[in-house]
N, C-alpha and C positions, 0 to 999 in steps of 0.2 A: 809911739809908745813911750811913756815916761816911767823910768825905773829909779827908785831911791834905794841906795845901799846906806843903811843907817848903823853906825857904830855907836853903841851905848855903853856908858860906864863912867866910873869915877877914877881918874888917874892917880889919886892919892890913897886909894884903898886896894893896893896890890892887884890881885887877879881880877877884881871888879872892872879894871880899866882895859881888859883885853879887847873888847869890841872897838874901842877907840884906837887902840894900837894897831889892830888889823886894818882899819880904814886909813890910818896914817901911812902904813906900809904900802897899801895899794896906791895911795896918792903919790908916793915917792917913786914907785916902780912901774906904774902903768899909766897909760892915757886911755880915756874912754870916749866913745861917741857922745854927742851932745844930749842924747836922750837919757844918759845915765848921770845921776848926781850922787857923789859920795859925800856923806855928811857926818861930821863928828857931832853926834847928838848929845854927848856928855850925859848930864842928868836932867835935861830940860823938861821932860815930861810933856804936859799939855801944850807947852809953847811950840811943839813940833807939829801940831795939828795941821797948819797950812801946808807944810811940806808933804806930810802923809796924805792929805786930801788931794794933792796934785798928782800923786803917783798912781799909776795903774798897777804896778808891781812893786812890792816892798820886800827888801832883803835886810833883815836885822841881824847884827853880829853882837853877841853879848856873852857874859858869863851866865851859866844856867845851872841851878842846883838840881842834880839828878840823883844824887846819892851814890854815883859811880866813883871810880878812882879819879883823883885829881888829874887833869889833862885829858880826860875822856871827851871825845867830840860827840856832838848831838846835832841832828837835823830834825826840825819840826816844821810841819806844813799846815797852813790854813787854821782850822779849828783847834788843832793841837796846841797852838801857841798860847792862847789865853789860859788854857788849863795848866800849862807848864809854869805860868807866871803866878799861880796860886801859892807856890812855895817861894817866897822871896829870898833872893841872895842878898840884895841890898835895897835901900830905900827907893832908888829910881825905878825898880821893876814894878812897883805898884803904879807908878806914874805911867809906865809903858802899857800896863794892862788897862788902866783907865783911858789912856790915849786911844788904844785900839777900840775900846767900847764906845767912846764918844764918836770916833770916826765912823763906826758902824751905825750908830744911832742917827747921825746927821747925814747919812747916805754918802759919806766920803771915804769909806774903807776901800783900800786897793782891791782890785779884782783877784790878785794872787799875793800871798804872803808866805815867806820862808824865814825861819829863824835858825841861824847857824850859831852854835854855842859850844862852850867848853866848860867842863866841871872845874870850878875854882878850888884851889887848895887853901888860900888865905884871902880874907878881905879885911885884914888888919891895916892900919895906917902905914903905908909904904909906897914909894914911887916905883918900886921894882916889881915885876911879875915874878912869881915863883918859877923855878926851873921847869916843873912839869907843864905849866901853862905857857911860859915863854917858848917852849919847844913846839907849841901848837899854833903860833902866830902864822908862820909860813903855810902849814897845812890848811888852816882856816882861810887864809887869803886865796889859796888854790881852790878851795871849795866855793868861795864867792865867785871866782872866775868860771868854774864849772857851771854853777847855777845861772850865771849871766849867759853863757854859751847855750844852755838849754832854753833860754828865752830869746835866742837868736842874736845875741850881742857879743862881740869879741873885743877884748881889750888889746891895745898895742903895748908891747914891752919895750 
């Protein structure tokens, strides 16, 4: 089983980079079996189609606009994901929505998709996460590990 953990975001737009930061944290603190790929997807959009097409399970980590308080965590599953991306936080999210649509149209959508996200406070130009979102990097990383365990994969710390 091929699993892709995809961190998305723009590191120069403050909280928008949280998905990338979570993947970087996991790459530095854990080792994963060969069937798990951790990928800094940045803002690549449709360029990620080959990696998504090769995955049976996709776990996306990103900033997600929910209207909740900054730092609020969210878990979306399957068909909930494209609906959540209708309200864009940043330009790359339309790319993600398009990417998932194209993957589905060409028959390369993963069997299972989960999006773990956090409500951003700021997406202004800055290399730093806001305190509310920075405080959620570790909890989001732990949620990624829990999702992987639910899929029968354990990371080594």
